C-alpha angles and dihedrals in degrees: 000000000000091000092052091049091050092050092050092048090051092051092049091048091050091050090050091050092050090048092051091050091050091049092050092048092050093042103048117060131170117209113206123227116279090020132105133196131204116216122206121196113204090341096311129105109264109167146323117254119223125206113294140052119328137175123225131191107248118241089004105062121053123196114215121215112293120258123224111234095190122104109272130207119212123183113202124207119258114287124205110235128182115222127213091265091055098256121140114226129180114228128191116202133196120199125198112200141156134205108240101167115038092188094055092042088054102043106023097056132026097214113006095186092056089044092053090049094051093044091050091051096050094043091048091053091050094049098042092041089070094053132072121232096266092049091047091053095047102036103065094131091052092049092047091051094050092047092049093049094050095043095046092051094047097043095045093088089050091061092251129123117204107209102176141006119195132185104225096188140355111200117187121198117289093247090055090047090054091049091048091050091051090048092049091047091050090047091051091049090049092050091048091051091048092049091048091049091047090051092049090047093050091047092052091045092051092046092050090045090051092049091048092050090047091050091047092050091046091049091048089049092050091047092050091046091050090048091050091048091048090048090050093049091046090050091048092049090047091051092049091047091049091047092050093049092046091052092049094212120205129219093267093059092046091049091049092051090048091054089053091053096048096079090053090051091053096047095088117093091224095055100100095146132032132174129230116202115238091236089068091070092061090048092049091053088061092047092049092049090050094049108038112357134273098302094052091048094051090050092055090045091051090050090061098034092108116082094223134031135166116240119245117259 
């Protein structure tokens, strides 16, 4: 009998120890950092647990699954969207959101991630549906801003704050992609042709400008050279004129100089006829008188008394 009583006492003690351990496990909870827990007491919301150690009432309080308070990134699968010009494009979206109110995220919405996905899809179709394909491809910032505004306003009562919405990819149909590639290739060829033509034009302009500058410089050089030559000849003539006037030559000297020039005048093969001024006769009379007496001088003067005479062959 004593052995049976001892065995029963040991079993009861073991059961009490197990019960105490279970109570302690259900009573003491540790909430990690950046997590939050919602406590229900007898099926009703009681409080929200912050990170740290907390004590619960066993079998009365129930701790719901912890909520992550960090910013979360969710990438949704591609969604077909019809643009204003009736083209179907596939758009991938990425949403950045954060739980700000664990109580609202628990009781105001059943599955907030699925709700954000569906709201993003419908909002995206509304926004892109008012744009054509070109606007949809080039207005990502505008689309992101409109999506973020609508999502943040709608999810605010769910205890969720949407910080960013990004369009990861916009894929038009393959036929449109081929057309766009051909258009881009044609545009690049056009730009290349324009650049080549512009280069050729600039080269020709620079060449013509260089030739014009060279011609202007050559003409200016010739003009300056002609001016210098004319100035030199004028100065030479002036010096000769001044020298003649300073020497005060008489008719005899002038006649003698003219006789020295006559052979040079007759040297040309085209000089068939040359003219002797009548004043030369008077000068030659003086030369003849000076050289050989009056008779010789009159003979020379008679020889040149005519105003014209053909040269001997």
